[in-house]
Residue, then its C-alpha position, 0 to 999 in steps of 0.5 A: m538613634g545610633e542603635e536604631n540605625f544599627m538594627t536597621e542595618e542588621e535587618r538589611i543584612r539578614r534579609e539579604l542573606e535570606r534572599e541569597e539562601k532563597e536564590k540558592r534553593m531556587n537554583k537547586v530546584r531548577k537544576v533538578a527540574f532540568i535533569v528530570f525533564g531532560g531525562l524524560f525527553f531523552l526517554i521519549i526520544l529513545l522509545s520513539v526510536l526503538i518503536y520505529v526500528f523494531l516494530p514491524d509495519p502492519s500488513p493486516n487482514w481485513k475487508a480488502k478493496v479489490r481495485k480495477p481488475v481489467i480483463y483483456l480478451y485476445p482470440e485468434e479470430t473473431t469469437e463470441v466469448s462468455v466470462l463468468l466471475d466467481f468472486n468471494g465477496e461483493l462486486t461494487t462496480t462493473y463495466p460493462a454491467y455484469d449481468n450474471g456474466w459478460r457476453v461479448v464478441a472479441e476481436p484478435d486485437g482485443t476490441l470487444f462488442d456487446e450485444n448492442g454493438r457498443e465497443y469496449y477494450c476491456l471488462y472492468w470490475e471492482g469489489e470488496s472481500d475478506i481475502d487473506f493476502d499472502m505477503s510472505e514474499g515480495f519486494c520493498v521498493k523506494g517510492s521514487e523507484t516504483a515506476a522503474f520497478l513496475e516496468e521490469a516486474l510487469a514485463k516478467l509477469g507477461l504484460t505487454r507494454r500497453e497493458a503495463n502502461e495502463f497498470i502503471v498509470y493507474w497505480l503509480p500516483l498512489m505509490e510514488g509519494n511513499e518512502y517505500n512500497v512493500i509489494s507482493f504479486q498474488t497467486d492462489a490467494y487471489t485466484e482462489n477468491a476470484k475465479l474466472i470461468i471463460d467459454p471458450q476456454p483460453d489457451t493462455l491465462i495471465r492474471v497479475f494482481m498486486a497487493w501492496y502497502g506504503s511504509g515509512k522505512p525499509v522492510e525486509i521481505p524475501e524476494q519473490s520469483l516472477a514468471a509468466p507463461e508464453r502467449t499462445g492461442f486464445t489469450v486472456v489477460e487480467w490485472g488488478g491490485s489492492e492497497i493494504r491499509 
């Protein structure tokens, strides 16, 4: 009976030692797993930071939506005006309807009348095109500062307060919620793909077209110089833009 009790106690001690040994092995496994998964997590975070910091924001070229170009006509006296648009793309919307051109009577204050006497304040069009926008120069602007930036930039580009107000009211809701906006006002890249043929020929032509895209971080871009001709005589003004997605 004593031998049986002794053997039972011996078995109990052996099992306790096995349990402790098993617990030690499990602790080692947990430590190794913690080190491995912790290292992987660190690598993932590091790669994410490197991608965020060093990869540039995309500014790709594709079929761009040319949004809301509007054309204002300011003759020195009441004048019949013909406006033709030679657009390298497809017109998607026009108002009034573009029927092989617009033919209107324009007043000095910019009021327009069609052949039926209907009144307009501008000529409007939109389209799609494979325009290769030039983003080599421009501005990187905080979303919260976009309105103030546009007010200053549009004044330099020759828009009146009313014209700039209409520009900003249209574009600001799309831009101010971004962390940053990368903006470039297009010249030849736009005008060569959307030519205006106006009769009589204007004395002053101002065309403001903004290509832009939102960014989650600041983007370094050489600053663009902005200027506009002085308004003299029969003046035609156009503004529009395209969001690069």
